[in-house]
Structure formats: C-alpha cells, structure tokens
C-alpha positions as CSV (number, residue, x, y, z in Angstrom):
1,X,-39.3,-96.5,72.7
2,X,-38.8,-93.6,70.2
3,X,-41.7,-92.2,68.2
4,X,-41.5,-92.2,64.4
5,X,-42.1,-88.4,64.6
6,X,-38.9,-87.7,66.6
7,X,-36.7,-85.1,65.0
8,X,-33.0,-85.7,64.6
9,X,-29.9,-83.9,63.5
10,X,-28.3,-86.0,60.7
11,X,-25.0,-87.7,61.0
12,X,-22.2,-85.3,59.9
13,X,-18.5,-85.2,59.5
14,X,-16.4,-82.1,60.2
15,X,-12.7,-81.5,59.7
16,X,-10.8,-78.4,60.8
17,X,-7.6,-77.5,62.6
18,X,-9.0,-79.0,65.8
19,X,-9.5,-82.4,64.2
20,X,-11.8,-84.7,62.3
21,X,-15.1,-85.4,64.0
22,X,-18.0,-87.7,63.1
23,X,-21.2,-86.4,64.7
24,X,-23.7,-89.2,64.9
25,X,-27.4,-88.9,64.2
26,X,-28.7,-87.3,67.3
27,X,-32.2,-86.6,68.8
28,X,-33.0,-82.9,68.9
29,X,-32.3,-81.1,72.1
30,X,-29.2,-83.2,72.9
31,X,-25.5,-82.4,73.0
32,X,-22.8,-84.7,71.7
33,X,-19.4,-84.8,73.4
34,X,-16.5,-86.3,71.4
35,X,-12.8,-86.7,72.5
36,X,-10.4,-84.2,70.9
37,X,-8.2,-85.5,68.0
38,X,-5.1,-84.6,70.1
39,X,-5.3,-85.2,73.8
40,X,-5.4,-81.9,75.8
41,X,-5.2,-81.0,79.4
42,X,-7.8,-82.7,81.6
43,X,-9.4,-84.9,79.1
44,X,-10.5,-82.4,76.5
45,X,-13.7,-82.7,74.5
46,X,-15.4,-81.1,71.6
47,X,-19.2,-80.6,72.0
48,X,-22.0,-79.9,69.6
49,X,-25.7,-79.4,70.3
50,X,-28.5,-80.7,68.2
51,X,-30.9,-77.8,68.7
52,X,-34.7,-78.0,69.3
53,X,-35.3,-77.7,65.5
54,X,-33.2,-80.7,64.6
55,X,-30.2,-78.6,63.3
56,X,-26.6,-78.8,64.4
57,X,-25.2,-75.7,66.1
58,X,-21.6,-74.5,66.0
59,X,-19.0,-76.9,67.3
60,X,-17.4,-75.9,70.6
61,X,-13.8,-77.2,70.4
62,X,-12.2,-74.4,72.4
63,X,-10.7,-77.0,74.8
64,X,-9.1,-79.1,72.0
65,X,-5.5,-78.5,71.0
66,X,-4.8,-77.6,67.3
67,X,-4.0,-80.5,65.0
68,X,-1.3,-78.6,63.0
69,X,1.9,-78.2,64.8
70,X,2.5,-74.7,63.3
71,X,-0.7,-73.4,64.9
72,X,0.2,-74.9,68.3
73,X,3.7,-73.2,68.1
74,X,2.2,-69.8,67.1
75,X,-0.4,-70.0,69.9
76,X,2.5,-70.5,72.3
77,X,4.3,-67.5,70.9
78,X,1.2,-65.4,71.5
79,X,0.9,-66.6,75.2
80,X,4.6,-66.1,76.3
81,X,5.0,-63.7,79.1
82,X,7.7,-61.5,77.6
83,X,8.4,-59.4,80.7
84,X,9.9,-62.4,82.7
85,X,13.5,-61.9,81.6
86,X,15.3,-59.0,80.0
87,X,16.1,-59.8,76.4
88,X,13.5,-62.5,76.1
89,X,11.4,-60.3,73.8
90,X,14.3,-59.9,71.4
91,X,15.0,-63.6,71.4
92,X,11.3,-64.4,70.9
93,X,11.1,-61.9,68.0
94,X,14.2,-63.3,66.3
95,X,12.7,-66.8,66.5
96,X,9.3,-65.6,65.1
97,X,11.1,-63.8,62.3
98,X,12.9,-67.0,61.4
99,X,9.8,-69.2,61.8
100,X,7.7,-67.0,59.5
101,X,10.4,-66.7,56.8
102,X,10.0,-70.4,55.8
103,X,6.7,-70.9,54.0
104,X,7.2,-74.5,53.1
105,X,8.5,-77.5,55.0
106,X,9.2,-80.7,53.0
107,X,7.3,-79.2,50.1
108,X,4.2,-78.7,52.2
109,X,2.7,-75.3,53.0
110,X,3.5,-74.5,56.6
111,X,0.9,-71.9,57.3
112,X,-2.6,-73.3,56.5
113,X,-5.1,-71.8,58.9
114,X,-6.1,-68.1,59.2
115,X,-5.7,-68.5,63.0
116,X,-2.0,-68.8,62.4
117,X,-1.9,-65.2,61.3
118,X,-4.2,-64.2,64.1
119,X,-1.7,-65.6,66.6
120,X,1.2,-63.9,64.8
121,X,-0.7,-60.6,65.0
122,X,-1.3,-61.1,68.7
123,X,2.3,-61.8,69.3
124,X,3.4,-58.7,67.4
125,X,0.9,-56.7,69.5
126,X,2.6,-58.1,72.6
127,X,6.0,-57.0,71.2
128,X,4.8,-53.4,70.8
129,X,4.8,-53.0,74.6
130,X,8.6,-53.3,74.5
131,X,9.4,-51.1,71.5
132,X,10.5,-48.2,73.6
133,X,12.9,-50.2,75.8
134,X,14.3,-52.6,73.2
135,X,16.0,-50.6,70.3
136,X,16.5,-53.7,68.1
137,X,12.8,-54.8,68.3
138,X,11.3,-52.4,65.7
139,X,13.3,-53.7,62.8
140,X,12.5,-57.3,63.8
141,X,8.8,-56.5,63.9
142,X,9.0,-54.9,60.4
143,X,10.8,-58.0,59.1
144,X,8.1,-60.3,60.6
145,X,5.3,-58.3,58.9
146,X,7.3,-58.3,55.7
147,X,7.4,-62.1,55.8
148,X,3.6,-62.1,56.2
149,X,3.2,-60.3,52.9
150,X,4.4,-63.5,51.2
151,X,1.6,-65.6,52.8
152,X,-1.2,-66.8,50.5
153,X,-3.7,-64.0,49.8
154,X,-6.6,-66.2,50.8
155,X,-5.1,-66.8,54.2
156,X,-4.5,-63.0,54.7
157,X,-8.1,-62.3,53.7
158,X,-9.5,-65.0,56.1
159,X,-7.5,-63.7,59.0
160,X,-8.6,-60.2,58.3
161,X,-12.2,-61.4,58.4
162,X,-11.7,-63.3,61.7
163,X,-9.8,-60.8,63.7
164,X,-8.9,-57.7,61.5
165,X,-5.4,-59.1,61.6
166,X,-4.1,-57.3,58.4
167,X,-5.5,-54.0,59.6
168,X,-3.8,-54.4,63.0
169,X,-0.5,-55.3,61.4
C-alpha cells in the first residue's frame, strides 16, 4: 500500500548519443535501471536515481555504447595502442585524416556530438607521443586539425566546454 503523500519523480523521456530512454514514474529514493539502446559488453545498463526530494539525478550511461557509429569509431581511434607496431601511428593518422575530411555522408551530417571532437582531440594527443620518431606525422596532425576547422561552430564550442578540446588542439 502506497500513501497518497508519497513523492515521485515524474515519467521522463531522454534522448542522447547513448540512446532514447523512457524513465517511468518512480518513488523517491529509488534507482531505475534500463537496458542500453545498443547491447554492450556484459549486459550494459543505464541507471538514473530518483533522489530523496523527488527529482531525477543525472543519467549514468557510461556502460552503454554510443548510438552513432561515428562516435563509436572515434572512440576506438582514441583507445588504440599506437606503440604496438612500427608505422601503426602513421596509418592511424592517415585514416583519421581521411575520416575527418568528409563532413557529410548521404547528405547527413557525420559529426553530431561534441564528444566526437573530444575523441579526436584525445587521439591527436596520443599521436603527439610519436612526433619525434615519425617525421611524416606532424603534417598529418596539422591536416586533421585543419579538417576540424570546417566542423559546425556549435560543435566546436560544446567540445571546448566539455573538455577544452579546441584549446588543446
């Protein structure tokens, strides 16, 4: 039996690069766990707490894969261990240069989320560890950064706010 005075968080819909989620009306003090939009490793879930005041807290979807393929690809670029094989850093930089040079695919903007730029920035920071040993790398990095100048201004501003990406570049 639930009292008429029980406080709830209202039902709410959210939609971001981790997926669309419908958060049901929930009694305060409880956490809701929803399956990720795209299945991740080990049965990934997104969680959100209805705090003691009956207000939704920030969504924790860190275990959910990104919905947009572009973001998933850029995340992988940022995680690659570039010291595994000689020349792999140059090949990676060439691929990233090509990838960032195409802003639209089938008439649709390819780069939609500021986290895309954050991952590109992290990848470039990884490349910097190899500038002294790979002579061809510096011009590739400059070309990649030049490609980013063509990105939408709002995306650049949001990535700067999130991670100081523009300043780092």
